[in-house]
N, C-alpha and C positions, 0 to 999 in steps of 0.2 A: 162864260160859264165853263167850269172844269168838266172834263169827261166823267160820266158816272162810272162808279165801280161796277164790275161785272159780278153778279151774285155767285155764279158757278165757279169763278176764279177764287172768290173768297172761300167757297166750300172746299175747293180742291186744296188750297193752302192750309185750311183748317184740318183737312183729313190727314195731312202729312205730319201733324203733331204740333204741340204748343211751343216747342223750342224752334223758333223760326230761324232756319239757316239762311243767312243773307244771299249766298250764291243761288240757292234753290228758289228763294222768293223772287229774285230778279229774273231767273231763268223762266219761270212760269209766266210772270207778268209780261216779259219781253216777247214771248212767243204768242201770247193769246190776248193781251189787252188791246193791241192795235193802235199804237201811237205813231205819228209821222216822225221821220228823222232817225238818226242812229241812236240806238240805246233807248233807255226809259228815263223820263224825268224823275229825279229823286223825289219830287213832290208827289208823284203818282205812287211810288213805292211807299212813301210815308203814309199816304192815305189808306192803302191796303193794310199795312201793318197796324195802324191805329184802329182800323175796324176790327181786325182779328183780336188784338189785345183787349179792345173794349168788350168784345163778346166773351172773352175768357174771364174778365173781371178779376176777382182775387186769385184766380189760378194763373194769371199772366206771369211768366217767368221774369219779365223785366219791362221797363218803360220803352216808349218809342225812342226816347233820346239814347237809351242804352243800346237799343238795336242799331241805331245809326252809327254809334261809335264802333260797334262790332263790324258793321258794313264797311266803315272807313278802313278798318284793319285788313279787309280783304282786297282793297284796291291796290293794284300794282302799277308801277311806272313802266314795266316791261311791255314792249310791243310784240309779245309772243304769247300764244295761247297756252294756258295752263288750266287743268280741269277745275280747280276750285277758286280760281282768281276772279276778281271783278276789275273792270276797266272804266276809267272816266273818259268816254269817247268825245264828249264835248262838255263845256262848262255846265254843271248841274245835271248831267245825263250819264247814267251808268249802263254797262252792258256785260254780259258774260263772254263777249268776244272782243278781241283787241281792235283798236282803231284801224289797223291795216286790213283786217278782214272786211270791215265795213267799206273801206275805200275800194278794195279789190273785188269784192263779191256782192256789193249792194245792187240789187236788181238782176243779178245773174241767175239764169235758170239751168245752165249746163252743168251737170254733176261732175264732169271731168275737171272743170276748173276748180271746183270746191275741193276735190280730192288732191289736186296739185298743191293748192295753198295750205290745206290742213296738214298734208303729209310733210311739207317743208317745215312747218312749225314743230311737228312731232319729231322730225329728224334733228332739228336744232336743240330741242329739249333733251334729247337722248345723247347729244354731242356725237352724232354719227359721223363717220369718216366720209370725205367727199365721194369716194367710189362705192360706198355702201348702197344697197338698194333702198328705195324710198320705203318707209314703214307703211303698213296698211292703215287705213282709216276705219275705225269702227262705224258700222252702218248707222247706228243711232245718232252718233255725233254728226255725221254727214246729213242725215234727214233733218235734225233739229236746226242745223245751220242754214239749210235751204229754206226752211220755214221762216226763220227770222230775217235772214239777209236777202233772200230771193222772193219773199212774199208768197211762197207756195204753200198749199195745204199739205197735210201729211200724205193723203192718197196721191196727189199730183206729184209730190217729190218722189214717192215710191215708184210712180209710173215712169218718170223720166229716167230714174236709175235703172229700172228694168229694161227700158229701151236701149240705154247705153250699154248694158250688159249683152243684150241680144245683138247689138251692132258690133260687138267685139271691141268697144273702146274702153270698157271697164271690166275688171274681174271681180265678181262677188262670190265669196266662198265661206261657208256653204250658203248658196244663194237663197234658200228658203228660210234661213235662220235670221230672226231679227237682230241677233248679235253677230252677224257675219262681218268679215273683214272685206274692205274694198280697196282696190288699187288700180292704177292706170295700166292697161294692157300694154306690154312691151316685151316682145320676144327676145330682145337683147339683154334682158335682165332676169336674174333668177327670182323665184318666188320670194316675196318679203317674209321676214320672220313674223310670227304672231305678235299681236299687240301686247304691251305690258302695262304696268300700273300707270305709266305716263298718261295713258288715254283712258283711264278708268272713268266710266260714266257715273256721274254723281246722282244721288238722290238724298232724301232725308227722311228720318223716321222720328218717333217720339223722343228718342234720346240722342239725336244728332245724325250726321251723314252716314248713310249706308250705301252699299253698292247695289245698283239696279240689276235685277236678274233678267230683264227683257224689255223690249220696247213697248211702251203703253201710250195710247193717245189720251193725254190728260184733258182733251176737249170733251171727253165723256167720262167724268168721274164715276167711280164704281158705285158710291152711295153718297148722296148729299146729306150733310149733317152728321156724318159719322164722327164720333169723338166730341161732339158739342157738349158743353156742360149742361 
């Protein structure tokens, strides 16, 4: 028997608008549906999308098959994290994170290791020079990765990040801001430059992707049923 769909995940995806952005759909399902193994089976993604489109009825912008073609267009062969890309981490399984993140960070709870791996990809995407300081990691990207790859809840991930900051292993600035930058503390390096669009945190609205203005725990949707026909 297949895993049942989680009604609140359906509600959350519905709330984000009828134009289902594939990366955003996979992001929510991967964080909160709870499937074993790296990534999410495409069959699970298809079932959520079919449910949403079925509820939209004549207001559905496209078919399930059209959605899957759009999803295929977002899959990259690069083993490098890019904000809006999708990755086939195993046959029939997709993820918002590249396979090497799953290999390096699967089950890891230490936020310092996450910052090292994520910052390395951000530096590569920026074509940074070898002697340049590591770019900072946006806190929201770090927390989301710890939830998916480390199996931590959002409060638990925030707690270990706070501990690492207090221990002096990580710098979080401004530390009370959900949009803070995070980097590994190293007195021998200058403060990293602020993050740029390479690390933009994605979200989606009724007319497509928009930039998130802050960290929100989608495990507690604001209103169920908002936007339903």
